[in-house]
N, C-alpha and C positions, 0 to 999 in steps of 0.2 A: 654181269661183269664178274670175272673171276678175281676175287680178292687175293692180295699177296699175304702169304702166311708167315707170321712172325712168332718166334719162340723167345721168351724172356728168361734169362738165367741169372739169378741174383739171390744171395742168401737172406736178404731182408724182405719179409712179407710186405712191409709198407712200400718199399721201393718197387717191388713187382707190381703192386696194385696201382701205384701212380703212373708207372711207365705204360701199363696196360691201358689206363684211362686216356693218356696222351695219344697213344697210337690209335686207339679205336675211335677217336674223333675224326680220323681220316677215313672217308668212305671206301677208299680202295684197299684198305688194309684190315687185317683181323689178327688178333693174338690167338693162336691155336692152342697154346699151352704155356705153362711156366715151369721152371725147375729151381730148386733151392740149393743145389750144389752141382759140382761138375760131373759127378758120376751119373746122377739122375739126368742132367742135361745131355750127356753123351747118348744115353739110351733113347731120349726123346728126339734128338737130332737124327739118329739113325732110323728110328721108327716113323717119325712124322714128316721127315724131309722138308723142313721149312724153307721158305725163300730167303729168310734172313734171321740171324740170331743177334740179340743184344746180350752182352756178356760182362758181368763183373769179374774182377781178377782174383780177389781174395775171398775164397769160399772153402767150406769144409769138404771132406771126402776126396775131392779132386779139385785142384786149383785151376784158374782160368788158363794158365800157360799149358798145362798138361792136356786140358780139354782142347785147346786150340790145335795142338799137335795131332791129336786123334781126329778132329774134324777135318783138317786139311789133308790128312793121309787117307781117311776112309770115305769122306763125303764132303769135298770142298764146297763151302757155303759162305756167302758174304757175312762177315761178323763185324758189328760195331761195338767197341769197348765203351762201357759206361762206368767211369771210374772217378775217384776223387783226385784232387791235385796232389795229395800226399804220395800217390803212386805214379808220379809223372815219369820216372825212369822205367817203371814197369810197363807203362803204355808203349814205349818205343820197342821194348822186347816183344810185346804182343804184336806190334806192326811188323816186326821182322819175322814173326812166326806165321803171318798171313792175314791178320785182321786188316780190314779196309780203312777204318777211320776210328775216331774216338770222340766222346763227349765228356766234358768235365762236370762231375757232380759239384754243386756249390758247397756242399758239406758232406762229411762222411757219416753224419748222424741221420737218423730217420727224421725227415722234416719236409714240410710243404715247400721249402725253398727249392726242392727238386723241380718244381713246376717252372723254375727259371730256365731250365734247359729245353723246354718244349720246342721252341722254334728251331734251335740248333739240331736237336735230335731228329725232328721230322725232316728237315732239310737233308741231313746226312743219310737217313734211312732211304729217302727217295733217290738220292744219288746212288747209293749202294745197290738198290734194286734195279738200276739200269745196267748193272754189270752182267755180262754173260758168264755162265758157269765156267767156261774154259779160261776166263781171265782171272779167276780167283787164284791167288798164289799157291798152288800146291807146294900181308901188307909190306911186303918188302918192296921198296922202290930204289931206283938208281939215284946216285947223287947228281945233282944238276945245279949249275950256277944260274941264278935267275937275274934278268936284267933289272936295273934300277929305273929304267924308263918304261912307263906304261904305254904300250902300243895298242893293246886291246883291253876292252872291259867286257866281261861276260855277265849278263843279267838274266836270272832265271826266275820265272813265275810259276807257281803250282798251287793246287788245292788238294782235293781228295786223291789219295794215292801218291801224293807228292813226296812224303818222307821216304817211301821205298824207292821211288825213282831217283831222288836226289842222292840217296845212299849208293845206289847202283852206279850213278855217274861218277861220284867222287872217288869211290873205292876202285874204280876201273882205270883211273889214271896211272900210267906206267911211270910217269915223272911228275913232279909238282908242276902245276900249271903256270906258264910264264905270262900270267895275267891275273888280276883280281877277279873273284867271282862273288857277285852280289845276289842274294836270294830273298825273294818275298814269297813265303809259304803261308797260306791261310792257317793260322794256328793261334790258340788262345794264350793269353798272358801266363807266364810261368812255365810253359813247356818248351819254348824256343831255346832257353839256356841249357836245358837238359839235352835237347836235340843236338845243339852245337857241341856240347861236351862229348856226347857219344860219337859223333862223327869225327871229332878231333882225335879220339882214341883209335879210330879205325884207319886213319891215313897218316902219311909221314909229313904232311904240310899242316898249316894252322887253320883251324876253323873256330870262328868267334861268334858269339852273339854280339851284334853291332852295338856300338855306343856312340853317343853324341860327340862329334869332333874327331873321331878316329881318322887317321890317314889310311887310305887304301893302298895296298902294296901287292906286287906280283907274288904268286904262290900262296895267297891267303884267301879264305872264304869268309864272307860276312853275312850272317843270317839276321834279317830284320826281327827285332823283338816283338813278341805277341802283344797285341793291344796298341801297337804303334805303326807308323809308316816310316819308310827309309827313303832318303833322297841323297843325291851326290852333287857336290859343288866343287869348284876349284878356287883355291886361295893361296897366294904366295907360291905358285907353281906346284902345289900339292892337291891331289884329289882327296876330298874329305867327305865324311858322312854326317848327315843331319837326321835326327830322329824327332818325329812329330807325333804327339799323342793323338789317338783316334777321336773322332767326334761321334756322338750318339747316332747321327744320321748315316754314318759310313756303312755301306753294305758289305764290303770286303775288307778284312783286316788280317794281316798287313796287306796293303793294296799293291797289286802288280802294276796297275796303271800309274800310281804315284811314283814308283821307282822308275818306270820306263820314261815317264814325262820328264823327270829330272835329268835324264841322260840325253835328251834331244840336243843340247849344245855340244855333246861329245859323240854324236851319232856315228860319225865316220870311223870311230874307234870301237863301236859297240856291236856285239853279237847278242841279240835278245832271244831267249829260248822260252817257249811256252810248253809246259808239261801238263800232265793229266789234271783234270778238275772240272767241276760243274759250274756253269755260268759263263760270263763273258769278260771277267776281269782280265786285263791285258790287251784286249782287242784294240781299244782306242789308243793306248800307249804305243802298241806295235805299229799302228797306222802312222802315228806322228813320227816315230823313229824311222820307219821305212822311208817316208817322204823326205826326211832329213839326211838320209844316206846310210842308215844302219843296215845290218844283215839280220834277217828274222828267220828263226828256226821253229818248227813245231813238231811235237811228238806225234808219231803216226798212230792211227787207230789200232794197229797191230798190237801195241803194248800199252796204250793209254787205258788205265783203269776206268776213267770217265773221259770220253772224247769231246766234252763240251768246250772247254777253253781252247784247246788246239784247233778244234773245228771252226770256232768263231774267227780265229786268225787266218786259217786257210780259206774260209769262205769270203773273207774280206779281201782276198787276193794279194796279201802282202808277205806270205811265207816264201822265202827263197829256197828253203830246204825242209823236207818232211822226212823224219827218220824214226825208226823204233828206238827205244831208250838205250838199248845196248850198243847202238852204233854212235850215239852222240859223243861219248868221251873219246872214242877213237878218232872221229873226225875233228873234234875240238883240238886234240893234241896236234894233229897235222897243221891246224890253223895257227896255233899259238906257240907251239914248241919247236919252231923252225930253227 
């Protein structure tokens, strides 16, 4: 068996050692080398041509952002950011530069607490290793009066590669969407607020990290907070958001199925969209929504970084439309901005 070659780039010897031990417990992977700064890391990426790189962002000689630019320009390679929560805003900059996903260090200090990321790190490395090389990523809007009546509800579910796909969709709208957009993106606690704030700065409409009891309105985007699930209910003629804390047994958080299930009573108004991601979250919810009269869209294999979640929905026979991500906002606008 040809093992997948992993390069670890981190300025902490302790972190490099622990990540190496975590990875090498997997029989199909091997750490071919490590690097202590970005400059050394770049030389080893170009020389060793690893299948995947784990990358810290704050390093001497050359920081992770500069290194990412060089990697994506000279030798596109799947990169997983391994970073502390303190650098959450930096994580999204790294995703924009081409990183595939990120894992949150439980502490910025050298500590065996790093072993807590083992399951998450291995899951995301395996997902990233499924990506084909060619899939590695190498605001002014018109004024529009939005309706007060909610005629459509857009629900989006995503995992690996989702932040990039969601940004692409939202920033491609020529006009503010004449519908609320609800997003369940697999993401840890503490990052969704930064994600929402970054998107809010990029578009002319409002993007929020969703909160308990919020009314949903046309022209607004609501991102489920990390560590929780989001559902929709109707009270006194208003559509409202309910936030529920995750359970220890929950496999996917925030859960796409949880969001989709809550929209079944409003299925005839709902367009549910499954974007890139590993696993099957959203499949069962999409089946229920479809049976209740909703419209189901899936991202096509052409642009999905990981074709797991969309493929599950397509194979279930409930996808009404299958589109590359760049077509989704164009077609959505035709549907909701009539």
